[in-house]
C-alpha positions in Angstrom: 34.6 130.0 33.7 32.4 130.8 36.9 31.7 127.2 37.3 35.3 126.3 36.7 36.4 128.9 39.6 33.8 127.7 41.9 35.0 124.0 41.4 38.6 125.1 41.8 37.5 127.1 45.0 35.3 124.3 46.4 38.3 121.7 45.8 40.5 124.1 47.6 38.1 124.9 50.5 37.7 121.1 50.8 41.5 120.4 50.7 42.2 123.2 53.3 39.4 121.9 55.5 40.6 118.5 55.3 44.2 119.5 55.9 43.0 121.7 58.9 41.3 118.5 60.4 44.5 116.5 60.0 46.5 119.4 61.7 44.0 119.6 64.6 44.0 115.9 65.0 47.8 115.9 65.3 47.6 118.7 67.7 45.2 116.7 69.8 47.5 113.5 69.6 50.4 115.7 70.7 48.9 117.1 73.7 50.3 116.2 77.1 47.6 115.1 79.4 47.2 113.9 82.9 47.3 110.3 81.8 50.8 110.8 80.2 52.0 112.5 83.6 50.7 109.5 85.6 52.3 107.0 83.3 55.5 108.8 83.5 55.3 109.1 87.2 54.6 105.4 87.8 57.5 104.5 85.6 60.0 106.9 87.7 58.5 105.5 91.0 59.2 102.0 89.8 62.6 102.8 88.6 63.5 104.3 92.0 62.0 101.4 93.9 64.3 98.9 91.9 67.4 101.2 92.4 66.5 101.4 96.2 65.9 97.9 96.5 69.2 97.0 94.5 71.4 99.1 96.6 69.7 98.3 99.9 69.7 94.3 99.5 72.1 93.4 96.7 74.7 96.1 96.0 76.6 98.8 98.0 78.0 102.0 96.5 81.2 103.1 98.4 84.0 105.5 98.3 87.6 104.8 99.3 88.5 106.9 102.2 92.2 107.0 103.2 95.3 105.5 101.9 95.5 102.0 103.7 94.7 100.2 100.5 97.3 101.9 98.2 98.4 101.5 95.6 95.7 99.2 94.4 92.9 101.5 95.8 93.4 105.3 96.1 91.6 107.9 98.3 88.4 109.1 96.5 88.0 106.0 94.1 84.5 104.8 94.0 83.5 101.0 94.1 80.6 98.7 94.0 80.4 95.8 96.3 78.0 92.9 96.2 76.3 92.0 99.4 75.9 88.4 100.6 78.6 87.3 98.1 80.8 84.3 98.8 83.9 85.4 100.8 87.3 84.2 99.6 90.9 84.8 100.6 92.3 87.9 98.7 88.9 89.2 98.2 88.6 93.1 99.0 85.5 93.9 101.1 83.8 96.7 102.7 83.3 96.4 106.6 81.8 98.1 109.4 84.5 99.6 111.5 84.5 98.1 114.9 86.2 101.0 116.4 84.2 103.8 114.7 80.5 103.3 114.9 78.9 104.1 111.6 82.3 104.2 109.7 83.2 101.6 107.0 86.7 100.4 106.0 87.9 98.9 102.7 90.2 95.9 103.5 91.5 92.7 101.9 90.6 89.3 103.3 93.8 87.4 104.5 92.8 84.9 107.1 89.6 82.8 106.9 87.6 81.5 109.8 89.9 78.8 111.8 93.0 79.8 110.0 96.3 79.8 111.8 98.2 82.9 110.9 102.0 83.8 111.4 103.5 86.9 109.8 107.3 86.7 109.6 110.0 88.6 107.6 107.4 90.3 105.7 105.6 86.9 104.6 102.3 85.7 105.7 101.9 82.0 106.6 98.5 80.3 106.6 98.2 77.0 108.5 102.0 76.5 108.1 102.1 77.4 104.3 103.5 80.9 102.8 100.5 82.4 100.6 101.0 84.2 97.4 100.1 88.0 97.8 100.3 89.2 94.1 98.3 92.4 95.2 101.4 93.8 97.2 104.0 96.0 95.6 107.7 96.2 96.5 107.5 100.1 95.8 107.6 102.8 98.2 105.1 105.5 99.2 106.8 108.8 99.4 105.5 111.2 102.3 106.2 114.8 102.6 106.8 115.9 106.2 108.7 118.3 108.2 112.0 116.3 107.7 111.5 116.0 104.0 110.3 113.2 102.0 110.2 109.7 103.5 109.7 106.4 101.9 107.5 103.6 103.5 107.3 100.2 101.9 103.7 99.3 101.0 104.2 95.7 101.9 106.1 96.3 105.3 104.4 94.0 107.6 105.7 93.5 111.4 106.1 89.9 112.7 102.9 88.6 114.6 100.6 85.8 115.2 97.1 85.3 116.3 98.4 84.3 119.7 100.5 87.3 120.1 97.9 89.7 118.9 95.4 88.3 121.4 97.7 89.5 124.2 97.6 93.2 123.2 95.6 95.8 124.8 93.8 96.3 121.5 92.3 93.0 121.4 91.2 93.2 125.0 88.7 95.9 123.8 86.9 93.5 121.3 87.0 90.1 123.0 86.0 88.5 126.1 88.6 86.8 128.5 87.5 83.4 127.3 88.0 84.5 123.5 91.4 85.9 124.2 92.6 82.5 126.0 91.3 80.5 123.1 93.1 82.5 120.5 96.4 82.6 122.6 96.0 78.7 122.9 95.0 77.8 119.3 96.6 80.8 117.3 93.5 80.6 115.0 91.0 83.1 113.6 87.8 82.7 115.6 85.0 80.9 114.1 82.6 83.2 111.9 85.2 85.9 111.5 87.7 87.0 109.1 91.2 88.5 109.5 91.5 91.5 107.0 94.3 93.8 106.3 95.2 96.9 104.1 97.6 96.5 101.1 99.4 99.6 102.5 100.5 97.6 105.4 102.8 100.1 107.2 99.7 102.5 107.7 96.8 100.3 107.8 94.5 100.1 110.7 93.3 96.6 110.4 92.6 93.2 112.2 96.1 93.5 113.6 94.9 96.6 115.7 90.8 96.2 115.7 90.5 92.4 115.8 88.8 90.1 113.3 85.7 90.9 111.5 82.4 88.9 112.1 80.7 88.0 108.9 77.9 90.1 109.8 79.8 93.1 109.7 81.0 92.4 106.3 78.9 94.7 104.0 79.9 93.0 100.8 82.8 92.0 98.4 84.2 94.7 95.9 83.3 93.6 92.3 83.8 96.9 90.4 85.6 100.1 90.7 83.8 102.6 88.4 85.6 105.8 89.3 87.9 107.2 87.9 86.8 106.3 84.5 90.4 105.5 83.3 90.8 103.1 86.3 87.5 101.1 85.6 88.2 97.6 86.8 86.0 94.4 87.3 87.0 92.1 90.2 
């Protein structure tokens, strides 16, 4: 009986010690050391580096400010623009504001370099042909003021030509005399620049007032609206 108990005891002790060794080994394996910390730190730094490079050289994360692109883009919405993307008529772009250093505008490309532009009776003619503008709406924007609610057509656009704009005081701020004379003569968008407008034509401060936008001042072409979530859209 004694031998039997000792055998049982020895087995139990052996099993316990073996189990204890397993437990200790597991504890050692789960221990968070300096090596683990450094690995995580390196991964984090690499991820941050990729993020920084991506949004410095490839993408631009921007917030819509103002109502000049209503009803297609509202104040506070967030968009992603692709830098150095090919620019085409109708593209929505983020540009450096010529009249406000450090500020950025969101506008739509209407005229390409060298285009002749005429706006007449709420229609835009490019090189003699009326262009389709599916982004415009016939609706009204209601504004509350001291006189009550007033309605302003989103698409309401005054008559103009590049030639007539080149004679305005606003254009004289951004162009040399030689450039103004050339635009007055040719009625064309200067080379290397783009004529941009807001979709809410009646309130937008755009190329009708601040001149055409040089390609180097176009930050990127909007490709994604990601906020608010219920209006996510790829362009």
